[in-house]
C-alpha positions in Angstrom: 13.5 -96.3 -81.7 13.2 -92.6 -81.2 15.2 -90.4 -83.7 17.2 -87.5 -82.3 16.0 -84.1 -83.4 17.5 -80.6 -83.0 15.1 -80.1 -80.1 16.0 -83.4 -78.4 18.0 -82.9 -75.2 20.4 -85.7 -76.1 21.1 -84.0 -79.4 21.8 -80.7 -77.7 24.1 -82.3 -75.2 26.1 -84.0 -78.0 26.3 -80.8 -80.0 27.5 -78.9 -76.9 30.2 -81.5 -76.2 31.2 -81.4 -79.9 31.6 -77.6 -79.8 33.5 -77.6 -76.6 35.9 -80.2 -78.0 36.4 -78.2 -81.2 37.0 -75.0 -79.1 39.6 -76.7 -76.9 41.4 -78.2 -79.9 41.6 -74.8 -81.6 42.9 -73.2 -78.4 45.6 -75.9 -78.0 46.6 -75.5 -81.7 46.7 -71.7 -81.3 48.9 -71.9 -78.2 51.3 -74.3 -80.1 51.4 -72.0 -83.1 52.1 -69.0 -81.0 55.0 -70.7 -79.2 56.4 -71.9 -82.5 56.1 -68.4 -84.1 57.7 -66.9 -81.0 60.7 -69.2 -81.3 61.0 -68.6 -85.1 60.7 -64.9 -84.7 63.4 -64.8 -82.0 65.7 -67.0 -84.2 65.1 -64.9 -87.3 65.7 -61.6 -85.5 68.9 -62.6 -83.7 70.1 -64.9 -86.6 69.8 -62.3 -89.4 71.4 -59.7 -87.3 74.4 -62.0 -86.8 74.8 -62.8 -90.5 78.0 -61.4 -92.1 80.3 -62.5 -94.9 83.0 -63.2 -92.3 80.8 -66.0 -90.9 81.6 -68.0 -94.0 85.3 -67.0 -94.4 86.7 -67.0 -90.9 87.3 -69.7 -88.4 85.8 -69.7 -84.9 87.4 -67.0 -82.7 89.5 -67.6 -79.6 88.0 -66.7 -76.2 87.9 -63.0 -75.7 88.8 -62.1 -79.3 86.6 -60.1 -81.6 85.2 -61.1 -85.0 85.5 -64.7 -86.2 83.2 -66.9 -88.2 82.0 -70.5 -88.6 84.0 -71.7 -91.6 85.6 -74.6 -89.9 82.4 -75.6 -88.3 80.4 -75.5 -91.5 83.1 -77.5 -93.4 83.3 -80.0 -90.6 79.5 -80.5 -90.5 79.4 -81.0 -94.3 82.2 -83.6 -94.1 80.6 -85.6 -91.3 77.1 -85.5 -92.7 78.4 -86.4 -96.2 80.3 -89.4 -94.9 77.3 -90.5 -92.8 75.0 -90.2 -95.8 77.4 -92.2 -98.0 77.5 -95.0 -95.4 73.8 -95.0 -94.4 72.2 -94.7 -97.8 73.3 -98.1 -99.4 72.9 -99.9 -96.1 69.4 -98.5 -95.4 68.2 -99.1 -99.0 69.4 -102.7 -99.1 68.0 -103.4 -95.7 64.7 -101.9 -96.7 64.6 -104.0 -99.8 65.3 -107.1 -97.7 62.5 -106.3 -95.3 60.0 -105.6 -98.1 60.9 -108.8 -99.9 61.3 -111.2 -97.0 59.8 -109.4 -94.1 56.9 -111.8 -93.7 58.8 -115.0 -94.4 61.5 -115.4 -91.8 62.3 -114.4 -88.2 65.5 -112.5 -89.2 63.5 -109.9 -91.1 61.0 -109.5 -88.3 63.8 -109.0 -85.7 65.5 -106.5 -88.1 62.3 -104.5 -88.3 61.9 -104.6 -84.6 65.5 -103.4 -84.0 65.0 -100.7 -86.6 61.9 -99.4 -84.8 63.8 -99.3 -81.5 66.7 -97.4 -83.1 64.2 -94.9 -84.6 63.1 -94.0 -81.1 66.4 -94.3 -79.3 67.8 -91.0 -77.8 70.7 -89.7 -79.9 72.9 -89.3 -76.8 72.7 -93.1 -76.2 74.0 -93.7 -79.7 76.8 -91.2 -79.0 77.7 -93.0 -75.8 77.6 -96.4 -77.7 80.0 -95.1 -80.4 82.2 -93.6 -77.7 82.5 -96.9 -75.8 82.9 -99.0 -79.0 85.3 -96.7 -81.0 86.6 -93.6 -79.3 87.6 -95.4 -76.1 89.6 -97.9 -78.1 91.4 -95.5 -80.4 92.0 -93.1 -77.5 90.9 -89.9 -79.3 87.9 -88.1 -80.8 87.5 -88.0 -84.5 85.3 -87.0 -87.4 85.0 -90.7 -88.3 83.5 -91.4 -84.9 81.0 -88.6 -85.4 80.1 -90.0 -88.9 79.5 -93.4 -87.4 77.2 -92.0 -84.8 75.3 -90.0 -87.4 75.1 -93.1 -89.6 73.5 -95.1 -86.9 70.8 -92.4 -86.6 70.2 -92.1 -90.3 70.1 -95.8 -91.2 66.8 -96.7 -89.5 65.1 -93.7 -91.2 66.2 -94.8 -94.6 65.3 -98.4 -93.8 61.7 -97.7 -92.7 61.1 -95.2 -95.6 62.4 -97.7 -98.2 60.4 -100.6 -96.7 57.2 -98.6 -96.6 57.6 -97.2 -100.1 58.3 -100.6 -101.6 55.1 -102.0 -100.0 53.2 -99.5 -102.1 54.1 -101.2 -105.4 51.1 -103.1 -106.7 51.4 -106.9 -106.9 50.2 -106.8 -110.5 53.4 -105.0 -111.5 55.5 -107.6 -109.7 53.5 -110.5 -111.2 54.0 -109.1 -114.7 57.8 -109.0 -114.1 57.8 -112.6 -112.8 55.8 -113.7 -115.7 58.5 -112.5 -118.1 61.0 -114.8 -116.3 62.9 -112.2 -114.3 64.5 -113.6 -111.1 63.3 -112.2 -107.7 66.5 -110.1 -107.1 66.2 -108.4 -110.4 62.5 -107.7 -109.9 63.3 -106.1 -106.5 66.2 -104.0 -107.8 65.1 -102.9 -111.3 61.3 -103.0 -111.1 60.1 -102.6 -107.5 62.8 -100.1 -106.4 62.7 -98.1 -109.6 58.9 -97.7 -109.2 59.4 -95.8 -105.9 62.8 -94.2 -106.4 61.4 -90.8 -105.6 60.1 -91.9 -102.3 63.4 -93.6 -101.4 65.3 -90.4 -102.3 62.8 -88.6 -100.0 63.7 -90.9 -97.2 67.4 -90.2 -97.7 66.8 -86.5 -97.6 64.7 -86.8 -94.4 67.6 -88.8 -92.8 70.1 -86.1 -93.8 67.7 -83.4 -92.3 67.5 -85.5 -89.1 71.3 -85.8 -88.6 72.2 -82.3 -89.6 71.3 -80.7 -86.3 72.3 -83.5 -83.9 74.5 -82.3 -81.1 74.5 -85.0 -78.3 76.2 -87.8 -80.3 78.9 -85.4 -81.6 79.9 -84.3 -78.1 81.1 -87.9 -77.4 82.6 -88.6 -80.8 83.8 -85.6 -82.9 83.9 -83.1 -80.0 85.2 -79.8 -81.5 88.2 -78.1 -83.0 88.8 -74.3 -82.8 91.0 -74.5 -85.9 90.2 -75.5 -89.5 90.9 -79.2 -90.1 90.0 -81.6 -92.8 91.5 -84.5 -91.0 88.6 -86.9 -90.2 90.9 -88.9 -87.9 91.1 -86.0 -85.5 88.6 -83.8 -83.6 86.5 -81.8 -86.1 84.6 -78.6 -85.7 80.9 -78.9 -86.4 77.9 -76.5 -86.2 75.8 -78.2 -83.6 78.5 -78.4 -81.0 79.8 -74.9 -81.7 76.3 -73.5 -81.3 75.9 -75.4 -78.0 79.2 -74.1 -76.6 79.0 -70.5 -78.0 75.4 -70.1 -76.8 76.5 -70.6 -73.1 79.6 -68.4 -73.3 80.0 -65.0 -71.7 81.2 -63.4 -74.9 78.8 -61.3 -77.1 80.4 -62.2 -80.4 80.3 -65.9 -79.5 76.6 -65.7 -78.7 76.0 -63.8 -81.9 77.8 -66.5 -83.9 75.6 -69.1 -82.1 72.5 -67.4 -83.4 73.9 -67.2 -86.9 74.8 -70.9 -86.8 71.4 -71.8 -85.5 69.8 -69.9 -88.4 72.0 -71.8 -90.9 71.1 -75.2 -89.4 67.4 -74.3 -89.3 67.3 -73.1 -93.0 69.3 -76.2 -94.0 66.8 -78.6 -92.4 63.9 -76.6 -93.6 65.2 -76.6 -97.2 65.8 -80.4 -97.1 62.2 -81.0 -95.8 60.7 -78.8 -98.4 62.7 -80.5 -101.1 61.7 -83.9 -99.9 58.0 -83.0 -99.8 57.8 -81.1 -103.1 60.4 -82.0 -105.7 60.4 -85.7 -104.8 56.8 -86.0 -103.8 55.2 -89.1 -105.2 51.8 -90.7 -104.9 51.3 -94.4 -104.4 51.7 -96.4 -107.6 48.4 -97.4 -109.2 
């Protein structure tokens, strides 16, 4: 068998193909980074110019009026995301534990994992329409509770899959040691296995919160919007994503300015949660 050498034509052809592939990959990466930097630069320039203390102290302005802020939208988003997190976190963690413990033993767990994967890739607008048909159409009005339900359905599969994957990283030797001490399976799952990967589970919860913080489509069909300040979750509630969507398309300069400021707030919130989940709660696989 002839060994390829630097002077061999086959070697030179492969080297040329390799270099062309690397060059094309670098070009594609550069184009993607330039577009991303362009978007971020536009957001930062317009967003920082719109920041003002009244944004956090005043409600959204009426059409044609000057000034105004995003206080009601900020509070509404915090309430709905908070309720959605309180609902989705225990459900997602318990479902993840079930999949990790019994995922290979019965059909129910396999179907649950399959449905979870489908929900992870489902368009958020479909989830919004589902909640509208199931809840809003029956109670005859939009509400913050409906928005929280829609956001919960988006967050649950993220928490489930993260918890399931993290629990699978726990070594069998640790579980066998717990079983050898006479601990029942449920106690091993809750106090040994889950505790060993608690940082990873918290990371999954933070990623789910970051995912739902900027969702607009499901809230258009559930919470809608409210020009005034309202803490009543059984009524339409203002929220940042919908306000940004409506103000960005408006003909009023101050509305568009507030939309840029709101977009900057959402971007920094999601960025902060992602950084927090990847640094403070970073965890390697258990040894």
